[in-house]
Each structure stands twice: as structure tokens, then as C-alpha cells.
C-alpha positions as CSV (number, residue, x, y, z in Angstrom):
1,M,50.3,41.4,-84.1
2,A,49.7,43.8,-81.2
3,E,50.4,46.8,-83.4
4,R,47.9,45.6,-86.0
5,K,45.3,45.1,-83.3
6,E,45.9,48.6,-82.0
7,R,45.6,50.1,-85.5
8,F,42.3,48.3,-85.9
9,T,41.0,49.6,-82.6
10,V,42.0,53.2,-83.5
11,S,40.3,52.8,-86.9
12,R,37.1,51.4,-85.4
13,R,36.8,54.2,-82.8
14,K,37.3,56.7,-85.5
15,K,34.5,55.2,-87.5
16,I,32.3,55.1,-84.4
17,L,32.8,58.9,-84.0
18,E,32.0,59.4,-87.7
19,H,28.7,57.5,-87.2
20,I,27.7,59.4,-84.2
21,K,28.4,62.8,-85.8
22,E,26.3,61.8,-88.8
23,T,23.3,60.3,-86.9
24,G,23.5,61.8,-83.4
25,E,23.6,58.4,-81.7
26,V,24.8,54.8,-82.0
27,M,23.7,51.5,-80.5
28,V,26.0,48.9,-79.0
29,T,24.3,45.9,-80.7
30,Q,24.4,47.6,-84.1
31,L,28.1,48.5,-83.8
32,S,28.9,45.0,-82.6
33,R,27.4,43.5,-85.8
34,E,29.0,46.1,-88.1
35,F,32.5,45.7,-86.8
36,N,32.2,42.0,-86.0
37,V,33.4,42.4,-82.4
38,S,31.8,41.7,-79.1
39,E,29.5,44.1,-77.3
40,V,32.0,44.2,-74.5
41,T,34.6,45.6,-77.0
42,I,32.2,48.2,-78.2
43,R,31.3,49.3,-74.7
44,N,35.0,49.6,-74.0
45,D,35.3,51.8,-77.1
46,L,32.4,54.0,-75.9
47,E,33.9,54.3,-72.5
48,H,37.2,55.3,-73.9
49,L,35.6,57.9,-76.1
50,E,33.4,59.2,-73.3
51,R,36.5,59.8,-71.1
52,K,37.8,62.0,-73.9
53,N,34.4,63.9,-73.8
54,L,33.7,62.9,-77.4
55,L,30.4,61.2,-76.7
56,V,27.9,60.5,-73.9
57,R,26.9,56.9,-73.1
58,A,23.1,56.3,-72.8
59,R,20.3,53.9,-73.5
60,G,22.4,51.0,-74.7
61,G,24.6,53.1,-76.9
62,A,25.8,56.7,-77.0
63,I,24.9,60.2,-78.1
64,H,27.0,63.0,-79.5
65,T,28.2,65.5,-76.9
66,E,26.9,68.4,-78.9
67,N,23.4,66.8,-78.9
68,H,23.6,66.5,-75.1
69,V,23.4,70.3,-74.4
70,G,19.7,70.6,-74.6
71,I,18.7,67.0,-73.8
72,D,16.6,66.5,-70.7
73,Q,16.9,62.8,-70.2
74,R,14.3,60.8,-68.2
75,I,15.4,59.8,-64.7
76,T,14.7,56.2,-65.6
77,E,17.5,56.4,-68.2
78,K,19.9,58.5,-66.2
79,H,20.0,56.2,-63.2
80,K,21.6,53.5,-65.4
81,I,24.5,55.7,-66.4
82,H,27.7,55.5,-64.2
83,A,25.6,53.8,-61.5
84,A,28.6,52.5,-59.5
85,E,30.2,55.9,-59.4
86,K,27.0,57.5,-58.3
87,A,26.5,55.0,-55.5
88,A,30.0,55.7,-54.1
89,I,29.5,59.4,-54.4
90,G,26.1,59.2,-52.6
91,K,27.7,57.2,-49.7
92,L,30.5,59.7,-49.3
93,A,28.2,62.7,-49.5
94,S,25.9,61.2,-46.8
95,S,28.8,61.3,-44.3
96,L,28.6,65.1,-44.5
97,I,25.2,65.1,-43.0
98,N,24.9,65.6,-39.2
99,D,22.1,64.7,-36.8
100,G,19.6,67.6,-36.3
101,E,20.4,69.4,-39.5
102,T,17.9,70.8,-42.0
103,I,19.1,70.1,-45.6
104,I,17.9,70.3,-49.2
105,I,18.4,67.3,-51.4
106,D,17.9,68.3,-55.0
107,S,16.4,66.1,-57.7
108,G,18.7,63.7,-59.5
109,T,20.0,60.2,-59.7
110,T,23.2,61.0,-57.8
111,T,21.4,62.8,-55.0
112,A,19.0,59.9,-54.7
113,E,22.0,57.7,-53.7
114,I,22.6,60.0,-50.7
115,V,19.3,59.0,-49.0
116,K,20.2,55.3,-49.3
117,H,22.9,55.8,-46.7
118,L,21.1,57.6,-43.9
119,D,20.6,54.6,-41.6
120,G,22.7,56.1,-38.7
121,I,20.7,59.4,-38.7
122,K,18.6,59.9,-35.6
123,H,16.9,63.2,-36.6
124,L,16.9,65.1,-39.8
125,N,14.8,67.6,-41.7
126,V,14.9,67.2,-45.5
127,V,13.4,69.6,-48.0
128,T,13.2,68.1,-51.5
129,N,11.4,68.8,-54.7
130,A,12.0,65.3,-56.0
131,L,9.2,62.7,-55.8
132,N,11.6,59.7,-56.1
133,I,13.7,61.1,-53.2
134,A,10.6,61.8,-51.1
135,N,9.5,58.2,-51.7
136,L,12.9,56.8,-50.6
137,L,12.9,59.0,-47.5
138,A,9.4,57.7,-46.5
139,A,11.2,54.6,-45.3
140,H,13.2,56.6,-42.7
141,P,11.2,57.3,-39.6
142,A,13.9,59.7,-38.3
143,V,13.6,62.0,-41.3
144,N,11.0,64.7,-41.6
145,V,10.3,65.2,-45.3
146,I,9.2,68.7,-46.5
147,I,7.9,69.0,-50.1
148,P,7.6,72.6,-51.3
149,G,5.0,71.8,-54.0
150,G,4.9,73.0,-57.6
151,Y,4.1,71.3,-61.0
152,L,5.6,68.0,-62.0
153,R,8.5,67.8,-64.4
154,Q,8.0,64.3,-65.5
155,N,11.4,63.6,-66.9
156,A,13.1,64.3,-63.6
157,M,10.1,63.5,-61.3
158,S,10.7,66.9,-59.7
159,L,8.4,69.7,-58.7
160,V,9.3,73.2,-60.1
161,G,7.6,76.5,-60.9
162,P,6.3,79.6,-59.0
163,L,4.7,77.6,-56.2
164,A,7.8,75.7,-55.5
165,E,9.9,78.8,-55.6
166,K,7.6,80.8,-53.3
167,N,7.5,78.1,-50.7
168,L,11.2,77.5,-50.8
169,R,11.9,81.1,-49.8
170,N,10.2,80.4,-46.5
171,F,13.1,78.1,-45.4
172,F,16.7,78.4,-44.4
173,V,18.8,75.3,-44.4
174,D,22.2,74.1,-43.2
175,K,23.2,72.4,-46.5
176,V,22.0,71.9,-50.0
177,F,23.1,68.9,-52.0
178,L,22.9,69.7,-55.7
179,S,23.4,67.5,-58.7
180,T,24.2,68.7,-62.2
181,D,24.1,67.8,-65.9
182,G,27.1,69.9,-66.8
183,F,30.1,71.2,-64.9
184,D,32.6,73.6,-66.4
185,T,35.2,74.4,-63.7
186,K,35.9,77.7,-65.4
187,Q,32.3,78.9,-65.3
188,G,30.0,76.8,-63.1
189,I,27.2,74.3,-63.2
190,F,24.4,73.8,-65.7
191,T,21.1,71.9,-66.3
192,P,19.0,71.4,-69.4
193,N,15.8,72.8,-67.8
194,I,15.3,76.5,-67.2
195,D,12.7,76.0,-64.4
196,E,15.0,73.6,-62.5
197,A,17.9,76.1,-62.8
198,H,15.9,78.9,-61.3
199,L,14.7,76.7,-58.4
200,N,18.3,75.5,-57.8
201,G,19.3,79.2,-57.6
202,I,16.8,79.7,-54.8
203,M,18.1,76.6,-53.0
204,I,21.6,78.1,-53.1
205,E,20.3,81.4,-51.7
206,I,18.7,79.8,-48.6
207,A,21.6,77.4,-47.7
208,K,24.6,78.0,-45.5
209,E,26.6,75.6,-47.5
210,V,26.4,74.3,-51.1
211,I,27.6,70.8,-51.8
212,L,27.8,69.6,-55.4
213,V,27.5,65.8,-56.0
214,T,28.4,64.8,-59.5
215,D,30.2,61.9,-61.3
216,S,33.3,62.9,-63.3
217,S,31.5,62.4,-66.7
218,K,29.7,65.7,-66.1
219,F,32.9,67.7,-66.1
220,K,34.0,69.8,-69.1
221,R,30.4,69.8,-70.2
222,K,27.7,72.5,-70.4
223,S,23.9,72.4,-70.8
224,L,21.2,74.9,-71.6
225,A,20.6,76.8,-68.3
226,F,23.3,78.2,-66.0
227,I,22.8,77.6,-62.3
228,C,25.7,79.2,-60.5
229,G,29.4,79.9,-60.6
230,L,32.2,78.4,-58.5
231,D,32.0,81.1,-55.9
232,K,28.7,79.6,-54.5
233,I,30.1,76.1,-54.1
234,K,31.7,74.9,-50.9
235,K,32.4,71.3,-51.6
236,V,32.4,68.9,-54.6
237,V,31.9,65.2,-54.2
238,T,32.9,63.2,-57.2
239,D,34.7,60.0,-58.3
240,N,38.3,59.3,-59.2
241,G,37.8,60.0,-62.9
242,I,38.1,63.7,-62.2
243,A,40.8,65.3,-64.4
244,S,43.8,66.7,-62.6
245,D,43.3,70.2,-64.1
246,D,39.7,70.3,-63.0
247,K,40.6,69.2,-59.4
248,K,43.4,71.8,-59.3
249,R,41.1,74.6,-60.6
250,L,38.4,73.8,-58.0
251,E,40.9,73.7,-55.1
252,E,42.5,77.0,-56.2
253,A,39.0,78.5,-56.1
254,G,38.8,77.4,-52.4
255,I,36.5,74.4,-53.0
256,E,37.0,71.2,-51.1
257,V,37.1,68.2,-53.5
258,L,36.1,64.9,-52.0
259,V,36.8,61.8,-54.2
260,A,34.8,58.6,-53.7
261,G,37.0,55.5,-54.3
């Protein structure tokens, strides 16, 4: 009986992959009806396939990994994906911030989780190009918020472009907290937006220390625009889904890997 159930599971997951390769995306509700199983079962299937980097879960379903390279998802969609992991990563990353520092917090849903755990901070200067993060920081009277300007990239609610780049070069900061859409531990970090990648490069230039915050689903994945190589990164804060080979490669490169439980 168990063997038969396992064969059916393998067959179903194989057909899900065939669907996603043909159409580019699949929906949980549709798959549930087609295979006559619960939505919980389908979500477990998608989670299993995502761990193998065969698809990316999003918007009540999943998309093909090859389609993910150039996709610039809206922040309202991204914050729903791996929410628990991002919250744990943000909490751990916030412990790396000291009173009196000047830091950059990059745009992103994982970096946004950092600012939710700054209650103990007595004085902090934060430079950010993200409107959602600036809005969250407005609730912290001990935090001075500096916004470099630029034009609005609506998908990410971030400010980019020549004005943002010019103004950022006037600063020097203790730490920059970066998020990413793709992290190849042999090459470096990636984002689907060219303007964002260029601005991130300047953030890296003006920071003493670069800290990458990313959930483990971003590993073994690339996107359109290259940001930087491993040599620029000091620490990586991620979750316990990180593969052992990626963790080993980062540590061998001299990068401290912090894993949120």
C-alpha cells in the first residue's frame, strides 16, 4: 500500500513538472482538482520540487525556474513567499546592528524584516532606498532615516537611478544589509533589475562590511543582473535550508554563515 502511494506521488510530481514546463506556471487549486488530492498535498509537492530547484512557488502556485531569471516580482507578492524564514533571518540579522552605527538597508522583503526587530536600539542612522522600509522606520524615534532620492521602481517600491546613485556616493557606512533574488555560491549575487544592481554596487563600495540576508530558496539561482562576487561579502544570514555544499563553499571563501533556526 505504501509503495503504491509512493509511486502515485512520484508520478503526480512528474506530471506537475511537465505542466509547468509546458505553460510556465501552475496553480494549487487547479492541480488539486486535476489529481483529486487536497491543496495541502499539492503544496507539499511544490515545496518538495522547489527544494530541488525545479520550480519557484509564487502567487498561489508555482513558476518554472527558467522563467524566474528575468521576472521582477512585485513586493506585495514576494513578501508572501517563505515568510517564516524571512522573519527569522531578519531577527537574527538585526542582532548584528550596534547602537550609533550608520547602515544601509537595501530594498526587499527580507531586509524589511530587519527593521521589525530594532526595539532595543537607542541611536541609529539608516540609509535606505526602499519606501516600505522608510515607512516602517518612521515608527522608531531613535532611528534617523536618510533617503537618497531617485525615481520609483514600483515593483520593489525602491528608488533607483542617477540621482540615487549620485547621492549615495556622499555617504560612508558601517554596514550594508543586502537582499537578493539569486545567489550562486560559485559566482555571486544577482537581481532581475539592472538599475537596482548598479545601485547595490555603489552601496557595497561605500560600506565597511557587506551582509547578505537571503532565504535558502535563492541559492543555486541566477537572475538577469550581476551585483557582486563572493569577495565583497563578509557575512551571509540565511535559514537552515541552506545546502551543505553551499555553506562549505561560502565558509571556504572566508564568509561567515549565520543560520536562523
